[in-house]
Each structure stands twice: as structure tokens, then as C-alpha cells.
Backbone bond lengths (Angstrom), bond angles and torsions (degrees), N, CA, C in turn:
res aa  C-N    CA-C-N  psi(-1)  N-CA   C-N-CA  omega(-1)  CA-C   N-CA-C  phi
1 M - - - 1.373 - - 1.569 110.79 -
2 L 1.332 119.42 -29.70 1.431 120.85 -178.00 1.515 104.99 -70.49
3 A 1.352 115.07 -48.53 1.502 117.60 175.76 1.482 114.48 -55.33
4 L 1.307 126.49 -39.44 1.359 130.87 176.57 1.420 109.99 -62.32
5 A 1.283 116.17 -45.26 1.600 118.93 -177.87 1.537 110.51 -67.02
6 A 1.328 117.65 -25.73 1.454 117.42 -176.95 1.539 108.99 -88.58
7 L 1.295 120.48 -15.88 1.412 125.88 -169.37 1.640 112.94 -53.90
8 P 1.360 113.89 -50.17 1.543 118.14 -178.79 1.612 111.09 -52.61
9 A 1.327 113.91 -43.43 1.552 117.99 -176.98 1.509 106.40 -61.48
10 W 1.408 117.28 -51.38 1.447 122.74 -176.83 1.488 111.10 -67.74
11 A 1.325 117.65 -26.88 1.518 117.28 -176.56 1.566 111.12 -79.40
12 Q 1.294 117.80 -9.64 1.472 118.28 -179.85 1.510 109.76 -61.61
13 P 1.384 113.75 145.40 1.589 116.26 172.91 1.591 106.03 -59.99
14 P 1.339 112.17 164.68 1.539 116.90 174.50 1.524 111.35 -64.66
15 A 1.301 114.68 152.57 1.443 121.57 -176.67 1.591 105.95 -95.88
16 W 1.439 112.67 146.77 1.452 118.42 -178.53 1.531 105.89 -138.49
17 T 1.295 114.08 150.96 1.536 120.20 176.78 1.382 111.56 -114.51
18 L 1.348 117.95 125.78 1.552 119.82 178.35 1.354 113.29 -61.67
19 D 1.389 114.23 142.03 1.390 125.01 179.23 1.575 103.96 -92.12
20 P 1.345 118.46 109.65 1.495 116.34 -178.80 1.430 110.18 -69.30
21 V 1.290 128.74 -20.92 1.478 125.48 -179.12 1.543 109.59 -73.20
22 H 1.324 117.60 -34.42 1.430 123.38 -170.49 1.567 110.48 -113.03
23 T 1.401 115.02 22.31 1.389 117.95 175.81 1.638 101.25 -126.92
24 R 1.513 111.26 130.52 1.479 114.11 -175.73 1.468 107.21 -150.30
25 V 1.216 116.51 150.17 1.527 123.44 177.56 1.461 107.96 -117.28
26 L 1.258 118.78 125.68 1.509 129.56 173.05 1.541 109.58 -96.16
27 V 1.299 119.59 123.75 1.492 130.66 -175.52 1.518 106.08 -108.19
28 A 1.340 119.22 128.89 1.418 121.55 172.90 1.501 109.44 -132.12
29 V 1.367 115.93 130.01 1.410 122.35 -177.91 1.564 112.53 -144.12
30 D 1.312 118.35 142.44 1.353 122.27 -174.48 1.498 113.36 -63.35
31 H 1.341 122.25 134.42 1.360 123.02 179.32 1.486 112.38 -113.89
32 A 1.378 115.14 91.21 1.520 121.67 -174.56 1.464 119.01 46.58
33 G 1.329 113.19 30.19 1.392 123.48 175.44 1.589 116.43 73.96
34 F 1.341 117.10 9.42 1.302 124.00 179.54 1.545 111.97 -94.69
35 S 1.273 120.72 -37.96 1.443 124.45 178.00 1.489 109.68 -160.83
36 S 1.281 120.15 175.87 1.416 123.26 166.61 1.555 111.34 -98.23
37 A 1.324 111.42 127.14 1.524 120.02 177.74 1.545 106.19 -73.06
38 L 1.292 119.97 129.41 1.499 121.95 177.59 1.444 112.58 -113.45
39 G 1.350 117.62 129.23 1.405 122.07 177.24 1.415 108.99 -135.69
40 T 1.445 119.00 159.27 1.404 120.39 179.61 1.576 103.92 -131.46
41 L 1.409 100.99 154.26 1.529 114.10 -178.59 1.524 107.34 -124.27
42 S 1.329 113.65 123.25 1.592 118.27 -179.22 1.487 108.27 -114.41
43 G 1.308 117.56 174.22 1.353 123.70 169.41 1.501 116.73 87.89
44 A 1.235 119.32 8.80 1.502 123.23 -175.31 1.565 109.07 -64.86
45 T 1.322 112.03 139.73 1.472 118.94 179.33 1.572 105.95 -122.90
46 G 1.307 116.37 159.84 1.402 118.56 175.97 1.466 114.96 161.94
47 T 1.357 122.33 -177.03 1.534 126.69 175.00 1.507 107.71 -130.88
48 L 1.256 111.64 157.21 1.380 122.53 171.05 1.529 114.99 -139.41
49 R 1.316 119.64 152.07 1.438 121.25 169.93 1.561 108.71 -118.89
50 Y 1.297 112.76 124.60 1.502 119.67 -171.79 1.550 112.52 -159.98
51 M 1.326 114.07 129.77 1.445 118.94 174.53 1.488 108.11 -101.81
52 P 1.320 121.34 112.32 1.430 117.07 -179.02 1.477 116.40 -48.13
53 G 1.395 118.70 135.53 1.392 123.20 -178.80 1.609 113.65 79.73
54 D 1.289 114.89 3.72 1.444 115.24 179.69 1.541 110.50 -156.71
55 W 1.314 109.93 111.43 1.498 121.01 -173.97 1.616 115.49 -73.74
56 T 1.321 112.72 -9.99 1.507 116.46 -173.18 1.496 108.29 -61.09
57 G 1.294 113.14 128.23 1.464 118.45 177.46 1.534 115.65 79.01
58 A 1.303 116.59 0.61 1.482 119.86 -177.74 1.642 112.58 -65.89
59 E 1.253 115.05 142.40 1.485 119.71 -177.61 1.513 111.01 -161.72
60 V 1.177 112.84 159.03 1.627 118.89 -172.94 1.532 110.59 -149.56
61 E 1.380 116.26 142.70 1.376 121.16 170.38 1.556 104.74 -131.18
62 V 1.321 117.59 131.58 1.567 116.60 -176.17 1.577 102.80 -136.86
63 E 1.384 113.48 146.11 1.364 121.92 170.15 1.636 109.21 -124.39
64 I 1.297 113.03 130.26 1.464 121.75 -177.28 1.518 113.11 -111.39
65 P 1.236 124.49 118.88 1.459 124.24 177.75 1.499 108.48 -76.82
66 L 1.262 119.69 112.65 1.509 123.52 -175.31 1.534 111.36 -71.19
67 Q 1.278 124.25 -20.35 1.459 127.88 178.57 1.523 107.18 -64.73
68 R 1.333 121.45 -22.76 1.457 125.08 177.45 1.466 113.65 -79.88
69 L 1.312 122.71 0.70 1.400 126.76 -177.53 1.589 106.13 -66.39
70 D 1.288 121.97 129.42 1.484 129.00 178.04 1.457 111.39 -129.57
71 F 1.265 119.64 119.78 1.405 126.57 164.89 1.478 117.85 -97.74
72 G 1.296 112.66 8.70 1.502 119.04 -177.71 1.481 120.54 80.52
73 D 1.338 115.60 8.21 1.485 120.80 -177.90 1.595 105.34 -147.06
74 A 1.257 118.52 131.56 1.526 122.48 -173.57 1.541 104.75 -66.97
75 A 1.322 122.94 -40.06 1.518 123.23 -173.56 1.560 103.45 -69.31
76 W 1.263 123.35 -43.38 1.501 127.57 178.31 1.488 106.11 -56.24
77 N 1.362 115.98 -51.79 1.449 116.99 -172.84 1.467 110.85 -62.38
78 R 1.441 120.54 -42.32 1.372 123.30 177.61 1.603 115.04 -56.43
79 A 1.281 110.76 -44.87 1.500 121.94 179.81 1.426 111.49 -64.02
80 T 1.364 119.06 -42.79 1.365 120.71 -179.90 1.594 117.17 -66.02
81 L 1.337 106.92 -38.37 1.419 117.46 -175.11 1.584 110.11 -81.89
82 G 1.295 120.30 -13.03 1.427 127.13 -173.56 1.534 109.94 -71.72
83 R 1.359 110.39 175.19 1.543 123.14 -167.51 1.594 106.16 -66.66
84 G 1.354 115.26 -29.43 1.522 112.90 178.98 1.477 115.20 -74.57
85 L 1.286 119.37 -12.74 1.505 120.22 -179.11 1.548 111.81 -126.19
86 L 1.239 121.90 -98.14 1.472 125.21 178.45 1.565 116.53 -65.24
87 D 1.346 110.21 -33.82 1.529 116.26 -169.60 1.523 109.66 52.61
88 A 1.323 122.24 57.10 1.418 116.42 -176.10 1.388 112.69 -75.92
89 S 1.335 127.66 -13.94 1.487 121.99 176.97 1.541 107.93 -72.55
90 T 1.323 120.20 -22.23 1.431 119.48 176.21 1.540 111.82 -94.91
91 Y 1.315 114.83 -34.49 1.464 118.33 179.09 1.539 109.84 -127.12
92 P 1.297 112.07 78.13 1.506 113.34 -175.13 1.466 125.63 -72.94
93 V 1.418 112.13 -7.84 1.402 120.32 -177.80 1.440 112.81 -122.59
94 A 1.363 126.11 138.36 1.450 127.84 166.95 1.463 103.11 -104.49
95 R 1.409 113.38 135.78 1.546 122.36 176.97 1.518 112.74 -120.40
96 F 1.328 113.80 143.09 1.355 122.26 173.43 1.498 109.86 -133.62
97 R 1.412 111.14 129.45 1.529 120.34 179.11 1.486 108.04 -131.21
98 S 1.325 116.28 119.36 1.474 125.39 -179.78 1.649 107.28 -64.07
99 T 1.285 108.09 147.21 1.504 117.86 -179.07 1.593 112.49 -124.58
100 R 1.299 111.16 -22.81 1.452 119.86 175.88 1.524 114.53 -165.07
101 V 1.314 119.40 147.09 1.431 127.09 176.08 1.490 107.73 -116.41
102 E 1.339 114.00 134.35 1.560 118.03 177.58 1.548 101.53 -119.70
103 P 1.344 118.75 103.91 1.453 121.54 178.10 1.678 112.97 -65.08
104 I 1.210 111.35 136.01 1.484 115.51 170.93 1.630 112.10 -100.01
105 D 1.247 114.15 -45.62 1.460 121.94 171.78 1.638 105.77 -157.08
106 E 1.316 113.30 -167.04 1.462 115.33 -178.05 1.561 117.14 -61.86
107 R 1.438 113.20 -30.39 1.399 116.40 -179.22 1.476 116.92 -107.72
108 H 1.427 120.19 -5.72 1.439 123.04 177.34 1.495 116.61 -126.46
109 A 1.305 117.36 149.23 1.504 119.62 -175.16 1.584 106.54 -158.99
110 R 1.178 114.21 150.94 1.533 119.80 162.16 1.513 111.69 -91.88
111 V 1.246 117.19 128.24 1.458 123.66 179.73 1.503 109.02 -119.42
112 A 1.367 109.99 111.18 1.502 120.71 176.57 1.461 114.56 -98.00
113 G 1.316 119.19 139.25 1.395 120.91 -171.68 1.534 109.49 -158.25
114 V 1.277 115.58 -179.33 1.442 126.45 173.57 1.509 109.91 -103.04
115 L 1.380 116.36 126.40 1.481 120.75 174.11 1.512 109.06 -108.42
116 N 1.301 117.71 121.64 1.432 122.00 174.45 1.469 107.76 -101.56
117 L 1.359 113.01 113.73 1.509 122.22 -178.58 1.514 107.03 -133.47
118 R 1.249 115.17 130.92 1.453 121.11 176.93 1.613 109.71 55.47
119 G 1.397 118.73 33.41 1.321 119.66 -177.53 1.411 120.58 75.27
120 I 1.267 119.06 4.32 1.517 125.78 178.66 1.549 106.83 -115.30
121 E 1.256 114.63 139.95 1.491 124.57 176.22 1.446 112.71 -106.19
122 R 1.310 121.61 133.40 1.377 131.75 172.88 1.471 115.56 -143.64
123 E 1.330 117.93 147.78 1.547 114.16 178.50 1.558 109.93 -81.59
124 V 1.307 112.32 142.98 1.423 122.78 -178.15 1.558 105.75 -128.56
125 V 1.198 114.28 146.70 1.563 119.79 -179.37 1.514 107.57 -121.07
126 L 1.270 118.19 122.61 1.457 123.19 -176.94 1.489 109.73 -105.77
127 E 1.405 117.93 132.58 1.425 119.08 173.14 1.508 105.29 -93.31
128 V 1.466 116.14 119.10 1.432 118.67 -168.42 1.426 110.87 -115.77
129 R 1.304 119.44 142.74 1.522 122.03 165.65 1.535 110.26 -124.95
130 M 1.360 113.21 129.64 1.435 115.59 174.49 1.610 107.29 -85.27
131 N 1.273 114.16 122.17 1.496 123.55 -179.39 1.521 114.80 -77.54
132 A 1.318 114.05 -55.21 1.430 116.44 -176.41 1.518 111.94 -157.33
133 A 1.256 122.60 153.35 1.429 127.17 179.71 1.564 105.58 -142.12
134 R 1.434 120.20 104.47 1.387 120.74 179.22 1.531 107.88 -170.29
135 R 1.276 113.38 175.99 1.538 112.92 175.68 1.519 107.00 -70.69
136 H 1.338 108.03 147.32 1.562 116.91 176.93 1.476 106.81 -65.30
137 P 1.313 122.76 143.72 1.439 126.26 177.04 1.525 116.96 -73.12
138 L 1.368 115.26 -10.80 1.477 120.27 179.43 1.520 108.02 -109.32
139 P 1.351 112.36 153.21 1.593 113.70 170.89 1.425 114.47 -56.25
140 P 1.272 122.84 144.88 1.402 125.61 11.32 1.594 110.98 -92.34
141 F 1.298 117.38 24.89 1.505 121.97 169.42 1.527 111.86 65.95
142 R 1.450 118.24 33.66 1.392 117.63 -179.84 1.475 115.62 -67.98
143 R 1.370 117.32 147.18 1.437 123.38 173.35 1.595 105.94 -58.52
144 T 1.186 112.10 125.86 1.621 118.02 -176.96 1.452 109.78 -129.79
145 V 1.368 117.85 142.14 1.427 121.58 170.16 1.504 109.73 -132.07
146 G 1.304 118.86 136.74 1.469 125.56 178.98 1.440 114.64 -118.64
147 F 1.428 114.74 149.64 1.439 125.15 -172.19 1.586 108.79 -135.85
148 S 1.298 118.40 145.28 1.501 122.51 154.36 1.355 111.50 -115.91
149 A 1.429 117.61 146.69 1.477 121.18 -177.76 1.502 103.48 -149.66
150 A 1.300 113.31 157.57 1.478 128.86 178.57 1.561 114.63 -145.36
151 T 1.305 115.19 146.95 1.485 118.43 174.48 1.519 105.80 -157.11
152 V 1.302 116.09 170.69 1.461 125.94 171.48 1.509 110.87 -124.36
153 L 1.284 121.77 138.15 1.492 120.14 174.06 1.583 107.43 -139.45
154 S 1.330 109.09 173.62 1.471 116.72 -174.95 1.499 102.58 -112.08
155 R 1.395 115.65 122.51 1.449 118.83 -177.32 1.652 108.53 -68.38
156 R 1.288 119.51 -31.89 1.527 116.41 171.63 1.386 117.39 -61.63
157 A 1.418 119.36 -24.58 1.418 118.01 178.31 1.499 114.10 -68.71
158 F 1.401 115.42 -14.72 1.378 122.04 175.70 1.493 117.01 -105.32
159 G 1.274 114.16 11.42 1.481 122.49 -179.83 1.437 113.14 79.31
160 V 1.396 121.46 11.90 1.371 124.24 177.66 1.630 109.65 -91.14
161 D 1.315 114.39 79.96 1.538 114.71 -168.35 1.538 115.55 -117.32
162 A 1.351 117.30 7.71 1.450 119.76 176.90 1.481 115.24 -64.27
163 W 1.364 119.87 156.30 1.493 124.95 176.76 1.459 113.96 51.73
164 P 1.243 121.26 51.18 1.589 120.23 -177.29 1.473 110.15 -65.47
165 S 1.382 122.54 -23.86 1.488 119.70 177.37 1.525 112.21 -82.87
166 M 1.270 119.66 -8.15 1.435 121.56 176.42 1.540 116.46 -114.41
167 I 1.385 115.93 -23.76 1.403 115.87 -175.51 1.581 107.71 -124.77
168 G 1.345 119.86 122.59 1.405 121.70 -176.81 1.587 113.54 -63.99
169 D 1.262 117.91 158.91 1.472 122.35 177.00 1.491 110.76 -77.23
170 R 1.320 115.84 -35.68 1.613 118.50 -174.00 1.562 106.61 -76.13
171 V 1.341 111.92 125.12 1.459 117.84 171.87 1.536 109.90 -118.45
172 E 1.272 112.71 123.87 1.425 120.16 176.03 1.492 114.27 -94.62
173 L 1.310 117.39 138.77 1.508 117.52 -176.87 1.624 106.52 -127.76
174 W 1.234 117.02 134.46 1.461 124.84 170.37 1.461 107.84 -120.87
175 I 1.260 117.56 133.16 1.449 124.64 -174.30 1.533 111.63 -124.61
176 E 1.264 119.41 129.35 1.519 125.93 171.96 1.526 104.96 -115.17
177 A 1.248 121.28 128.77 1.477 122.27 179.44 1.506 110.96 -145.04
178 E 1.339 111.35 146.61 1.457 120.98 173.65 1.485 108.06 -132.78
179 A 1.271 114.91 143.82 1.505 122.20 -179.10 1.615 110.21 -130.96
180 T 1.207 117.17 158.55 1.470 118.88 174.77 1.525 108.12 -127.32
181 R 1.359 112.34 150.67 1.459 114.85 -178.20 1.457 110.37 -58.59
182 T 1.307 120.28 132.64 1.363 125.94 -172.94 1.537 107.19 -69.69
183 R 1.347 112.52 131.02 1.621 122.70 177.81 1.426 108.39 -64.35
184 G 1.336 112.98 140.64 1.487 123.25 173.24 1.513 113.33 76.59
185 S 1.342 121.02 0.90 1.447 120.12 176.50 1.517 109.29 -72.45
186 R 1.370 112.15 152.54 1.473 113.13 -178.23 1.533 114.43 -64.16
187 D 1.249 113.14 -23.72 1.448 116.76 -175.05 1.573 115.69 -91.88
188 E 1.359 114.77 3.44 1.396 120.92 -177.25 1.509 111.45 -86.73
189 A 1.281 115.87 126.66 1.445 123.71 174.14 1.476 114.91 -82.02
190 P 1.340 126.28 161.77 1.442 122.25 177.56 1.527 107.78 -64.83
191 D 1.354 112.71 146.34 1.513 117.55 -179.58 1.530 113.15 -82.03
192 D 1.261 119.06 57.50 1.458 122.85 168.12 1.372 110.01 -73.80
193 P 1.542 113.74 131.47 1.514 113.89 -172.01 1.563 106.32 -77.46
194 D 1.339 114.58 157.05 1.312 124.54 169.10 1.555 110.35 -59.23
195 P 1.362 122.01 137.91 1.451 119.52 -170.62 1.507 114.97 -60.73
196 A 1.359 112.95 -35.00 1.600 120.75 177.53 1.589 105.05 -68.87
197 Q 1.316 122.15 -41.96 1.451 119.70 -176.74 1.549 109.75 -69.82
198 A 1.364 117.42 -32.34 1.481 123.29 -178.54 1.546 105.85 -69.27
199 A 1.361 114.73 -36.62 1.487 115.16 -179.45 1.380 110.44 -72.13
200 D 1.307 122.67 -42.68 1.426 124.21 178.91 1.575 113.55 -61.98
201 A 1.389 112.36 -40.89 1.498 116.54 172.77 1.475 112.29 -55.83
202 A 1.396 114.93 -52.69 1.423 117.96 -176.20 1.470 114.57 -59.70
203 A 1.515 117.71 -39.29 1.452 123.36 178.50 1.494 111.15 -58.97
204 N 1.343 115.05 -34.95 1.537 119.28 -174.41 1.510 115.01 -97.00
205 H 1.333 115.41 5.10 1.501 120.58 -177.69 1.448 108.73 -56.68
206 D 1.333 118.41 -55.78 1.427 119.20 -175.41 1.450 117.87 -74.35
207 A 1.368 116.62 -17.25 1.457 120.64 179.66 1.506 118.51 -87.31
208 T 1.322 112.16 -27.03 1.422 121.97 -177.56 1.516 112.91 -123.42
209 P 1.323 120.88 144.10 1.487 123.48 174.08 1.495 110.24 -61.79
210 T 1.323 120.38 151.16 1.490 123.52 170.21 1.439 109.88 -57.11
211 P 1.392 119.92 129.63 1.392 123.35 -179.20 1.612 109.34 -68.33
212 P 1.395 113.62 147.12 1.487 110.56 176.42 1.519 112.88 -72.66
213 P 1.343 113.75 169.09 1.565 113.81 -179.68 1.539 106.07 -66.03
214 S 1.408 110.91 161.34 1.454 120.91 -173.78 1.569 116.73 -52.88
215 D 1.356 112.89 -33.19 1.386 113.09 -178.41 1.500 117.81 -78.42
216 T 1.439 117.32 -6.22 1.289 118.93 169.71 1.569 118.47 -120.89
217 D 1.378 110.61 7.61 1.442 116.81 174.47 1.496 113.44 -57.86
218 P 1.377 117.68 119.00 1.474 120.92 -172.58 1.548 111.10 -84.82
219 G 1.223 124.81 -2.62 1.392 121.13 -168.53 1.572 111.85 -131.45
220 P 1.315 118.49 162.25 1.473 122.00 -172.58 1.609 103.46 -75.45
């Protein structure tokens, strides 16, 4: 009976922590029919549960700081974050929590969940591709998994309805995300490097400077 009671906890997929440096959202929205305005959101944090190659029990929770939205122009950024649009001073964080995962194959799935934006919750479905799941090739050789995802949503559905003649309703989102195995979790194995990765790192030790820790890594 004790073994059966413990089974659900052990049966959970491994836990992973999003890497905010290597997780980014690209936003595209029509600009008066002339072009698509492109912005990026960085600094996302969150957790996911996922067994590489098996979507059973997979789930994710993410928080995105809206103040990090950047359209490449200070005036555009202020207008987008202002009360007429995202109202980021009142609602500084967007949140997504998965509610179901529909596997397509080992590497692809549709992930449905609730997006909370501007205090309004709506269902959003992400088309997700798992890119890789292996130890990172650089020290400290953390187990890492990477995903690409995309979706389309209506800004009016979230109460962002100002300037309809200038800003399109359709908002396209592309997401690139990396996550590392959560430290201290029961399902985490020691971070011993793959022999080939260790050899590569040793060979390049004198030629390249030691890379910074993940939370300060400036590049993709």
C-alpha cells in the first residue's frame, strides 16, 4: 500500500527550470497594413515537467515580465506598455499554464493552456516542437531541453483594443525556450559530462575563455 501511494509522485515526468537568458518570445502584429511590427520579450521564468520522447504528464507554467517587451524604439515601447494597450503598470506579468497536451509524435505536440494577459484569461493552443534533449556541451554540462513553439491570438480577446485602424487584431507569437533539469529534484542524475563533450571542452580550454554561468550568458 505504501508503494502504491508513492507511485504518482515517482511517475511524474522530470522537472525542468526555464533558462530566462535563452527563452524568448517574438511578437508580430500588423502596422497599418504597411508591415509587421516585431517585438521581443525576454526574461521568462517558469517550470515544466517533461520526459524526453514521451509527452505523457507533460505540463508547463510560465511568467513573462511585460516590461521587457522591446520593439526597438523607446516611444513604441512606452505606447505599447501604456494604459491604452497592455497597461503593464497595472498588469506587469503575463502568465501561461498548460491544461492539456495532445501528442502528435515524439517531437511534436499541441499544448493547450490558459493565458492570463491584462487580467483576462483565454485558452491558447501552442504548436510545439522539441528540438533537443541532452547534456549541454559547455560546463557545468547541465541536462538541457529545448523547444520551439508558435501560436496566434486576438488582442481584442484580452481587452487590448485601442487604435484598431493602426494596429491589427491578429498577434503572432514565436517562442524559443531552453530549460535545465531542476537542481535537487529526486529525478535528477549527477551532472557528469558526456565523455565526448568533456574532451571537446578540455581541447578548447586554452583557446577560449571559460564561459560565464547560465544566468549571465549573453548569447544564444
